[in-house]
GUMARLUM-558630 format. One line per 3 residues: their letters; for each residue x negated, y negated, z of N, C-alpha, C. Coordinates in nm, 3 decimals, always signed. Example, Ala and Ser with C-alpha at 12.3 -4.5 7.8 and 13.67 -1.06 7.14 Angstrom:
AS = -1.319/+0.569/+0.780/-1.230/+0.450/+0.780/-1.320/+0.330/+0.780  -1.285/+0.225/+0.708/-1.367/+0.106/+0.714/-1.290/-0.003/+0.787 $
This chain:
MTE = -11.872/-11.399/+14.069/-11.797/-11.374/+13.946/-11.859/-11.454/+13.832  -11.873/-11.392/+13.716/-11.933/-11.458/+13.601/-11.832/-11.547/+13.532  -11.869/-11.671/+13.502/-11.781/-11.760/+13.429/-11.759/-11.705/+13.288 $
KNS = -11.637/-11.722/+13.237/-11.603/-11.663/+13.108/-11.683/-11.723/+12.993  -11.738/-11.844/+13.012/-11.813/-11.908/+12.905/-11.963/-11.882/+12.912  -12.010/-11.815/+13.017/-12.153/-11.789/+13.030/-12.192/-11.664/+12.953 $
FSI = -12.320/-11.632/+12.954/-12.372/-11.523/+12.872/-12.299/-11.392/+12.898  -12.266/-11.324/+12.789/-12.206/-11.191/+12.797/-12.228/-11.120/+12.665  -12.262/-10.993/+12.672/-12.284/-10.914/+12.551/-12.248/-10.769/+12.582 $
NYQ = -12.184/-10.700/+12.487/-12.152/-10.561/+12.513/-12.260/-10.469/+12.456  -12.244/-10.342/+12.481/-12.347/-10.244/+12.447/-12.378/-10.242/+12.297  -12.275/-10.236/+12.215/-12.297/-10.229/+12.070/-12.359/-10.358/+12.017 $
ELL = -12.315/-10.472/+12.069/-12.374/-10.599/+12.028/-12.522/-10.605/+12.066  -12.555/-10.553/+12.183/-12.694/-10.553/+12.228/-12.781/-10.467/+12.138  -12.733/-10.349/+12.105/-12.807/-10.261/+12.014/-12.836/-10.332/+11.882 $
TAL = -12.734/-10.397/+11.828/-12.748/-10.463/+11.698/-12.838/-10.585/+11.706  -12.820/-10.667/+11.809/-12.897/-10.791/+11.822/-13.047/-10.762/+11.832  -13.082/-10.653/+11.898/-13.223/-10.621/+11.920/-13.279/-10.526/+11.815 $
GAR = -13.193/-10.467/+11.734/-13.240/-10.364/+11.642/-13.305/-10.250/+11.720  -13.245/-10.217/+11.834/-13.304/-10.121/+11.927/-13.254/-9.979/+11.901  -13.324/-9.884/+11.960/-13.277/-9.745/+11.958/-13.249/-9.702/+12.101 $
AVS = -13.142/-9.629/+12.118/-13.104/-9.582/+12.251/-13.193/-9.465/+12.291  -13.248/-9.471/+12.411/-13.328/-9.360/+12.463/-13.264/-9.302/+12.588  -13.138/-9.340/+12.611/-13.057/-9.281/+12.717/-12.919/-9.260/+12.660 $
DAP = -12.835/-9.188/+12.732/-12.699/-9.165/+12.685/-12.623/-9.296/+12.676  -12.533/-9.305/+12.579/-12.449/-9.424/+12.567/-12.360/-9.435/+12.690  -12.327/-9.556/+12.732/-12.243/-9.573/+12.851/-12.107/-9.507/+12.833 $
SEG = -12.055/-9.452/+12.940/-11.928/-9.380/+12.936/-11.809/-9.468/+12.971  -11.837/-9.596/+13.004/-11.730/-9.684/+13.049/-11.677/-9.771/+12.935  -11.677/-9.719/+12.814/-11.623/-9.794/+12.702/-11.709/-9.914/+12.669 $
ELS = -11.649/-10.032/+12.664/-11.720/-10.154/+12.628/-11.792/-10.212/+12.749  -11.898/-10.146/+12.790/-11.980/-10.197/+12.900/-12.042/-10.330/+12.861  -12.031/-10.430/+12.949/-12.084/-10.562/+12.920/-12.195/-10.598/+13.017 $
FTA = -12.285/-10.682/+12.968/-12.396/-10.732/+13.049/-12.384/-10.883/+13.055  -12.408/-10.939/+13.172/-12.376/-11.081/+13.193/-12.492/-11.165/+13.243  -12.612/-11.110/+13.242/-12.730/-11.187/+13.282/-12.852/-11.120/+13.221 $
VCT = -12.961/-11.196/+13.213/-13.084/-11.147/+13.150/-13.202/-11.191/+13.235  -13.303/-11.104/+13.249/-13.422/-11.144/+13.323/-13.545/-11.070/+13.270  -13.661/-11.130/+13.294/-13.789/-11.064/+13.265/-13.866/-11.041/+13.394 $
DNR = -13.809/-11.083/+13.505/-13.869/-11.066/+13.638/-13.773/-10.984/+13.722  -13.818/-10.870/+13.772/-13.728/-10.783/+13.848/-13.669/-10.852/+13.970  -13.737/-10.954/+14.021/-13.686/-11.026/+14.139/-13.566/-11.113/+14.105 $
EAV = -13.541/-11.133/+13.976/-13.426/-11.212/+13.933/-13.311/-11.126/+13.882  -13.326/-10.995/+13.892/-13.220/-10.905/+13.847/-13.098/-10.917/+13.937  -12.980/-10.916/+13.875/-12.854/-10.920/+13.947/-12.761/-10.816/+13.888 $
KNS = -12.643/-10.805/+13.943/-12.546/-10.706/+13.894/-12.518/-10.726/+13.745  -12.519/-10.617/+13.671/-12.488/-10.616/+13.527/-12.587/-10.697/+13.444  -12.711/-10.705/+13.490/-12.811/-10.778/+13.413/-12.892/-10.686/+13.323 $
IFF = -12.959/-10.747/+13.226/-13.050/-10.678/+13.134/-13.192/-10.714/+13.175  -13.274/-10.614/+13.201/-13.413/-10.637/+13.239/-13.503/-10.605/+13.121  -13.583/-10.704/+13.080/-13.680/-10.684/+12.973/-13.815/-10.652/+13.036 $
ART = -13.866/-10.533/+13.009/-13.994/-10.490/+13.066/-14.108/-10.540/+12.977  -14.144/-10.665/+12.998/-14.250/-10.726/+12.918/-14.388/-10.680/+12.966  -14.478/-10.665/+12.871/-14.616/-10.629/+12.904/-14.705/-10.749/+12.879 $
GEQ = -14.773/-10.794/+12.985/-14.861/-10.909/+12.973/-15.006/-10.868/+12.986  -15.092/-10.969/+12.998/-15.235/-10.941/+13.008/-15.272/-10.879/+13.142  -15.194/-10.910/+13.246/-15.231/-10.865/+13.380/-15.133/-10.767/+13.443 $
TDG = -15.016/-10.752/+13.384/-14.919/-10.661/+13.446/-14.831/-10.598/+13.339  -14.762/-10.492/+13.377/-14.675/-10.419/+13.286/-14.536/-10.412/+13.348  -14.440/-10.476/+13.283/-14.305/-10.481/+13.336/-14.240/-10.346/+13.355 $
HRF = -14.288/-10.244/+13.285/-14.230/-10.111/+13.302/-14.250/-10.058/+13.444  -14.350/-10.110/+13.514/-14.375/-10.068/+13.652/-14.264/-10.114/+13.746  -14.183/-10.211/+13.702/-14.084/-10.271/+13.791/-13.941/-10.236/+13.753 $
IEA = -13.926/-10.136/+13.668/-13.791/-10.097/+13.625/-13.707/-10.051/+13.743  -13.761/-9.966/+13.828/-13.682/-9.916/+13.941/-13.640/-10.030/+14.033  -13.728/-10.127/+14.055/-13.694/-10.241/+14.140/-13.583/-10.324/+14.077 $
AVS = -13.590/-10.343/+13.945/-13.486/-10.420/+13.876/-13.351/-10.351/+13.885  -13.350/-10.220/+13.865/-13.225/-10.144/+13.871/-13.168/-10.145/+14.013  -13.254/-10.135/+14.112/-13.206/-10.137/+14.250/-13.145/-10.272/+14.286 $
SGA = -13.184/-10.378/+14.212/-13.129/-10.511/+14.236/-13.004/-10.539/+14.153  -12.966/-10.444/+14.067/-12.841/-10.460/+13.994/-12.850/-10.450/+13.844  -12.971/-10.446/+13.787/-12.983/-10.435/+13.641/-12.919/-10.304/+13.594 $
TAC = -12.840/-10.312/+13.488/-12.775/-10.192/+13.434/-12.825/-10.158/+13.294  -12.916/-10.240/+13.241/-12.980/-10.210/+13.112/-13.126/-10.251/+13.120  -13.212/-10.168/+13.063/-13.355/-10.198/+13.059/-13.403/-10.190/+12.915 $
IVS = -13.470/-10.295/+12.871/-13.527/-10.298/+12.737/-13.675/-10.263/+12.750  -13.715/-10.155/+12.688/-13.850/-10.102/+12.705/-13.919/-10.090/+12.569  -14.050/-10.072/+12.573/-14.125/-10.059/+12.449/-14.117/-9.917/+12.396 $
DSW = -14.130/-9.904/+12.264/-14.130/-9.771/+12.203/-14.240/-9.683/+12.261  -14.357/-9.742/+12.280/-14.470/-9.663/+12.329/-14.443/-9.609/+12.469  -14.383/-9.691/+12.556/-14.351/-9.644/+12.690/-14.240/-9.539/+12.685 $
ANS = -14.140/-9.562/+12.601/-14.025/-9.471/+12.594/-14.066/-9.330/+12.553  -14.176/-9.319/+12.481/-14.221/-9.188/+12.434/-14.311/-9.116/+12.534  -14.335/-9.178/+12.648/-14.425/-9.118/+12.748/-14.350/-9.023/+12.840 $
ADA = -14.425/-8.935/+12.905/-14.366/-8.841/+13.000/-14.307/-8.914/+13.120  -14.374/-9.021/+13.165/-14.324/-9.099/+13.279/-14.187/-9.158/+13.248  -14.170/-9.202/+13.125/-14.043/-9.262/+13.086/-13.931/-9.160/+13.093 $
KTL = -13.954/-9.043/+13.040/-13.850/-8.940/+13.039/-13.809/-8.903/+13.181  -13.906/-8.896/+13.271/-13.876/-8.865/+13.411/-13.790/-8.974/+13.473  -13.829/-9.100/+13.451/-13.757/-9.211/+13.511/-13.616/-9.225/+13.452 $
INK = -13.604/-9.210/+13.322/-13.473/-9.221/+13.258/-13.378/-9.114/+13.310  -13.428/-8.995/+13.330/-13.344/-8.886/+13.383/-13.299/-8.914/+13.526  -13.378/-8.991/+13.600/-13.342/-9.026/+13.738/-13.234/-9.133/+13.744 $
MPD = -13.210/-9.201/+13.631/-13.117/-9.315/+13.630/-13.011/-9.296/+13.523  -12.923/-9.199/+13.540/-12.824/-9.169/+13.436/-12.722/-9.280/+13.412  -12.708/-9.371/+13.507/-12.610/-9.480/+13.491/-12.672/-9.606/+13.432 $
TVF = -12.800/-9.600/+13.396/-12.870/-9.716/+13.341/-12.892/-9.699/+13.192  -12.866/-9.803/+13.117/-12.889/-9.803/+12.972/-13.036/-9.834/+12.946  -13.100/-9.751/+12.866/-13.238/-9.776/+12.824/-13.240/-9.789/+12.672 $
LAV = -13.291/-9.903/+12.625/-13.305/-9.928/+12.482/-13.451/-9.957/+12.452  -13.502/-9.896/+12.346/-13.643/-9.912/+12.310/-13.658/-10.002/+12.188  -13.760/-10.087/+12.193/-13.792/-10.177/+12.082/-13.943/-10.176/+12.062 $
KDT = -13.987/-10.226/+11.950/-14.131/-10.229/+11.922/-14.203/-10.322/+12.018  -14.146/-10.440/+12.043/-14.209/-10.542/+12.127/-14.101/-10.605/+12.214  -14.111/-10.590/+12.344/-14.005/-10.639/+12.433/-14.000/-10.791/+12.439 $
TIA = -14.112/-10.858/+12.420/-14.111/-11.004/+12.420/-14.041/-11.058/+12.296  -14.068/-10.998/+12.181/-13.998/-11.037/+12.058/-13.849/-11.007/+12.072  -13.816/-10.895/+12.133/-13.675/-10.859/+12.153/-13.604/-10.961/+12.243 $
FGD = -13.676/-11.012/+12.341/-13.620/-11.116/+12.428/-13.582/-11.239/+12.345  -13.670/-11.276/+12.253/-13.640/-11.386/+12.162/-13.523/-11.353/+12.070  -13.513/-11.228/+12.026/-13.402/-11.187/+11.940/-13.269/-11.201/+12.012 $
LAR = -13.267/-11.168/+12.141/-13.142/-11.181/+12.216/-13.105/-11.328/+12.231  -13.203/-11.414/+12.255/-13.176/-11.558/+12.263/-13.124/-11.610/+12.129  -13.179/-11.560/+12.020/-13.132/-11.600/+11.886/-12.985/-11.561/+11.869 $
WWR = -12.950/-11.441/+11.914/-12.810/-11.396/+11.904/-12.719/-11.487/+11.986  -12.759/-11.519/+12.109/-12.675/-11.602/+12.195/-12.663/-11.744/+12.139  -12.772/-11.794/+12.082/-12.766/-11.927/+12.020/-12.659/-11.931/+11.912 $
QQL = -12.645/-11.822/+11.838/-12.546/-11.817/+11.731/-12.403/-11.816/+11.785  -12.385/-11.780/+11.911/-12.252/-11.779/+11.972/-12.213/-11.916/+12.026  -12.309/-12.007/+12.035/-12.286/-12.137/+12.096/-12.251/-12.242/+11.991 $
NVP = -12.139/-12.308/+12.010/-12.099/-12.417/+11.922/-12.132/-12.548/+11.993  -12.260/-12.582/+11.993/-12.308/-12.694/+12.073/-12.425/-12.760/+12.000  -12.437/-12.892/+12.005/-12.554/-12.956/+11.945/-12.681/-12.920/+12.021 $
VIA = -12.786/-12.890/+11.947/-12.914/-12.851/+12.007/-13.019/-12.955/+11.973  -13.082/-13.010/+12.075/-13.185/-13.112/+12.058/-13.319/-13.051/+12.097  -13.416/-13.057/+12.007/-13.548/-13.001/+12.035/-13.651/-13.114/+12.041 $
ITG = -13.742/-13.103/+12.138/-13.847/-13.203/+12.157/-13.982/-13.133/+12.160  -14.077/-13.182/+12.081/-14.213/-13.130/+12.086/-14.310/-13.245/+12.071  -14.437/-13.215/+12.082/-14.541/-13.317/+12.074/-14.661/-13.274/+12.157 $
SNG = -14.772/-13.338/+12.134/-14.893/-13.302/+12.208/-14.887/-13.347/+12.353  -14.821/-13.459/+12.378/-14.811/-13.514/+12.514/-14.672/-13.571/+12.537  -14.629/-13.568/+12.662/-14.506/-13.637/+12.700/-14.378/-13.560/+12.680 $
KTT = -14.388/-13.433/+12.646/-14.266/-13.356/+12.617/-14.174/-13.345/+12.738  -14.231/-13.306/+12.851/-14.148/-13.281/+12.969/-14.088/-13.410/+13.022  -14.166/-13.517/+13.026/-14.114/-13.646/+13.073/-14.001/-13.694/+12.983 $
TKE = -14.022/-13.685/+12.852/-13.918/-13.727/+12.758/-13.794/-13.640/+12.771  -13.815/-13.510/+12.784/-13.701/-13.419/+12.800/-13.619/-13.454/+12.922  -13.685/-13.488/+13.032/-13.612/-13.522/+13.154/-13.536/-13.653/+13.139 $
MVR = -13.592/-13.749/+13.068/-13.520/-13.875/+13.044/-13.398/-13.852/+12.956  -13.415/-13.770/+12.852/-13.303/-13.739/+12.764/-13.196/-13.660/+12.839  -13.240/-13.567/+12.922/-13.144/-13.489/+13.002/-13.058/-13.582/+13.088 $
HAL = -13.124/-13.675/+13.156/-13.052/-13.767/+13.244/-12.950/-13.849/+13.164  -12.991/-13.899/+13.048/-12.901/-13.979/+12.965/-12.782/-13.896/+12.918  -12.808/-13.774/+12.875/-12.699/-13.688/+12.827/-12.600/-13.656/+12.939 $
EQL = -12.652/-13.628/+13.057/-12.563/-13.597/+13.170/-12.474/-13.715/+13.204  -12.529/-13.836/+13.195/-12.452/-13.955/+13.228/-12.352/-13.992/+13.119  -12.391/-13.972/+12.993/-12.310/-14.022/+12.882/-12.220/-13.916/+12.818 $
VGA = -12.261/-13.790/+12.826/-12.188/-13.685/+12.754/-12.125/-13.583/+12.847  -12.199/-13.540/+12.948/-12.149/-13.437/+13.038/-12.254/-13.331/+13.063  -12.210/-13.218/+13.112/-12.302/-13.111/+13.153/-12.360/-13.036/+13.033 $
GTA = -12.484/-12.993/+13.049/-12.549/-12.913/+12.947/-12.662/-12.833/+13.009  -12.747/-12.777/+12.924/-12.858/-12.694/+12.971/-12.988/-12.744/+12.910  -13.094/-12.745/+12.991/-13.227/-12.784/+12.944/-13.331/-12.697/+13.013 $
NEK = -13.451/-12.692/+12.955/-13.561/-12.616/+13.016/-13.585/-12.663/+13.159  -13.617/-12.569/+13.247/-13.666/-12.605/+13.379/-13.815/-12.639/+13.366  -13.858/-12.744/+13.433/-13.998/-12.785/+13.433/-14.051/-12.790/+13.290 $
SFN = -14.164/-12.724/+13.264/-14.219/-12.723/+13.128/-14.222/-12.581/+13.074  -14.114/-12.507/+13.099/-14.102/-12.370/+13.049/-14.063/-12.377/+12.902  -14.163/-12.392/+12.816/-14.135/-12.427/+12.677/-14.196/-12.332/+12.575 $
NHV = -14.245/-12.216/+12.620/-14.315/-12.128/+12.526/-14.223/-12.018/+12.473  -14.282/-11.910/+12.422/-14.205/-11.803/+12.358/-14.123/-11.722/+12.457  -14.142/-11.747/+12.587/-14.057/-11.686/+12.689/-13.965/-11.791/+12.751 $
GLP = -14.020/-11.907/+12.783/-13.942/-12.010/+12.850/-13.828/-12.067/+12.766  -13.853/-12.089/+12.637/-13.746/-12.143/+12.552/-13.632/-12.043/+12.534  -13.660/-11.916/+12.500/-13.549/-11.820/+12.493/-13.474/-11.805/+12.625 $
ATI = -13.547/-11.809/+12.738/-13.481/-11.797/+12.868/-13.385/-11.912/+12.891  -13.422/-12.031/+12.845/-13.334/-12.148/+12.859/-13.207/-12.129/+12.778  -13.220/-12.082/+12.655/-13.102/-12.059/+12.571/-13.009/-11.958/+12.636 $
LKA = -13.065/-11.854/+12.694/-12.984/-11.748/+12.754/-12.911/-11.794/+12.880  -12.951/-11.908/+12.935/-12.882/-11.964/+13.051/-12.772/-12.062/+13.010  -12.765/-12.093/+12.882/-12.665/-12.189/+12.833/-12.526/-12.127/+12.836 $
SRS = -12.426/-12.213/+12.842/-12.286/-12.171/+12.847/-12.212/-12.223/+12.726  -12.109/-12.151/+12.687/-12.025/-12.197/+12.576/-11.956/-12.330/+12.608  -11.943/-12.361/+12.736/-11.877/-12.485/+12.775/-11.973/-12.604/+12.782 $
DKW = -12.102/-12.580/+12.759/-12.199/-12.689/+12.760/-12.166/-12.792/+12.652  -12.198/-12.916/+12.682/-12.181/-13.023/+12.584/-12.304/-13.039/+12.496  -12.418/-12.987/+12.542/-12.543/-12.999/+12.468/-12.643/-12.896/+12.520 $
LLL = -12.743/-12.870/+12.437/-12.854/-12.782/+12.475/-12.982/-12.856/+12.438  -13.064/-12.883/+12.538/-13.186/-12.962/+12.519/-13.307/-12.872/+12.540  -13.391/-12.860/+12.437/-13.501/-12.764/+12.439/-13.635/-12.832/+12.415 $
EAG = -13.722/-12.818/+12.512/-13.862/-12.859/+12.496/-13.938/-12.740/+12.437  -14.016/-12.765/+12.333/-14.089/-12.658/+12.265/-14.237/-12.690/+12.262  -14.318/-12.595/+12.307/-14.463/-12.615/+12.308/-14.532/-12.513/+12.218 $
MNH = -14.659/-12.539/+12.190/-14.736/-12.445/+12.108/-14.884/-12.459/+12.141  -14.958/-12.352/+12.118/-15.104/-12.361/+12.118/-15.166/-12.279/+12.006  -15.081/-12.221/+11.921/-15.127/-12.149/+11.804/-15.038/-12.184/+11.684 $
AGE = -15.094/-12.179/+11.567/-15.016/-12.203/+11.446/-14.904/-12.100/+11.435  -14.788/-12.146/+11.394/-14.674/-12.056/+11.374/-14.581/-12.047/+11.492  -14.624/-12.092/+11.610/-14.540/-12.079/+11.729/-14.414/-12.165/+11.720 $
LRY = -14.428/-12.289/+11.676/-14.310/-12.375/+11.667/-14.213/-12.326/+11.562  -14.265/-12.273/+11.453/-14.176/-12.217/+11.351/-14.095/-12.101/+11.409  -14.160/-12.019/+11.490/-14.091/-11.907/+11.555/-13.985/-11.958/+11.652 $
LAS = -14.021/-12.055/+11.736/-13.925/-12.108/+11.833/-13.808/-12.176/+11.763  -13.837/-12.246/+11.653/-13.729/-12.311/+11.578/-13.634/-12.209/+11.517  -13.687/-12.093/+11.479/-13.601/-11.989/+11.421/-13.503/-11.935/+11.524 $
IAK = -13.539/-11.946/+11.651/-13.450/-11.903/+11.759/-13.353/-12.015/+11.796  -13.406/-12.136/+11.812/-13.327/-12.248/+11.863/-13.232/-12.306/+11.760  -13.269/-12.304/+11.632/-13.188/-12.365/+11.526/-13.141/-12.504/+11.568 $
PSV = -13.234/-12.597/+11.593/-13.194/-12.728/+11.645/-13.110/-12.809/+11.547  -13.017/-12.886/+11.603/-12.938/-12.979/+11.522/-13.022/-13.101/+11.487  -13.109/-13.139/+11.579/-13.200/-13.252/+11.559/-13.327/-13.223/+11.637 $
AAV = -13.441/-13.268/+11.584/-13.568/-13.244/+11.652/-13.652/-13.371/+11.650  -13.732/-13.388/+11.755/-13.821/-13.504/+11.765/-13.963/-13.457/+11.789  -14.056/-13.506/+11.707/-14.200/-13.484/+11.729/-14.253/-13.614/+11.788 $
LNV = -14.292/-13.610/+11.915/-14.329/-13.732/+11.986/-14.462/-13.789/+11.938  -14.560/-13.702/+11.920/-14.694/-13.747/+11.883/-14.778/-13.625/+11.847  -14.895/-13.652/+11.792/-14.992/-13.546/+11.761/-15.126/-13.590/+11.817 $
GPV = -15.182/-13.509/+11.907/-15.308/-13.545/+11.970/-15.408/-13.432/+11.965  -15.531/-13.458/+12.007/-15.638/-13.358/+12.000/-15.630/-13.257/+12.115  -15.528/-13.173/+12.113/-15.513/-13.069/+12.215/-15.518/-12.933/+12.147 $
HLE = -15.563/-12.832/+12.221/-15.575/-12.695/+12.170/-15.663/-12.689/+12.045  -15.765/-12.773/+12.041/-15.852/-12.774/+11.924/-15.935/-12.646/+11.911  -15.935/-12.564/+12.017/-16.002/-12.434/+12.005/-15.927/-12.342/+11.910 $
YFS = -15.799/-12.376/+11.883/-15.719/-12.293/+11.793/-15.689/-12.363/+11.660  -15.719/-12.493/+11.651/-15.690/-12.569/+11.530/-15.815/-12.643/+11.484  -15.834/-12.651/+11.355/-15.957/-12.709/+11.302/-15.955/-12.861/+11.296 $
SLS = -15.835/-12.923/+11.299/-15.828/-13.069/+11.288/-15.691/-13.117/+11.334  -15.680/-13.250/+11.350/-15.551/-13.310/+11.386/-15.447/-13.287/+11.277  -15.489/-13.291/+11.152/-15.393/-13.272/+11.043/-15.335/-13.131/+11.045 $
VIA = -15.416/-13.034/+11.086/-15.365/-12.897/+11.096/-15.264/-12.887/+11.211  -15.292/-12.957/+11.322/-15.196/-12.961/+11.433/-15.065/-13.025/+11.387  -15.077/-13.136/+11.314/-14.957/-13.204/+11.264/-14.875/-13.113/+11.174 $
DAK = -14.942/-13.040/+11.087/-14.871/-12.947/+10.999/-14.797/-12.840/+11.081  -14.861/-12.792/+11.188/-14.800/-12.687/+11.270/-14.679/-12.739/+11.346  -14.679/-12.869/+11.379/-14.567/-12.927/+11.453/-14.452/-12.967/+11.362 $
C = -14.478/-12.977/+11.235/-14.373/-13.022/+11.143/-14.332/-12.912/+11.046 $
């Protein structure tokens, strides 16, 4: 059973949050709600939303059937895939599954995290830096758990444009805090992550000579982190 304070979104809210277009019939069960989110079909559960992300080595659209068989009731797909003959065949085979199309499924994943962040009335602490982010995050997590109570933080060093939104989507309205480690290797990434996280307070631990293949100097790295 899903806790009342954990993630939940209804069909109309999902359409609006993602700026998506429906490519399947609207649900017939009134205010159909979704209570979990995943980008890996192996993590799909009952009433979850599966984002079919396309990466360098694989295409999430190939795993839609597996996600639905595991309980996903909504699939977020790309516009290009939705317009294909394969998509029409698959959508017709799954009349009870919601299919929504967006320009970029990874960006849409971030958009959903942005929407959920807006539903949370909780202080958000963001940590970034060239080195020491994960260690510092774990120390802060331990202190917060001991002094304040339960909250949510990134697992391991899942701190990029997928890991940070995934962390937010696991947060609960009953959390006392949300602790987010944010990483980057290109200019503009931290600005994008900050637009999703909307931190109450942020810490830049340090600036070092990392990812210099993408940055011309330390000062450029510093500008990107601040």
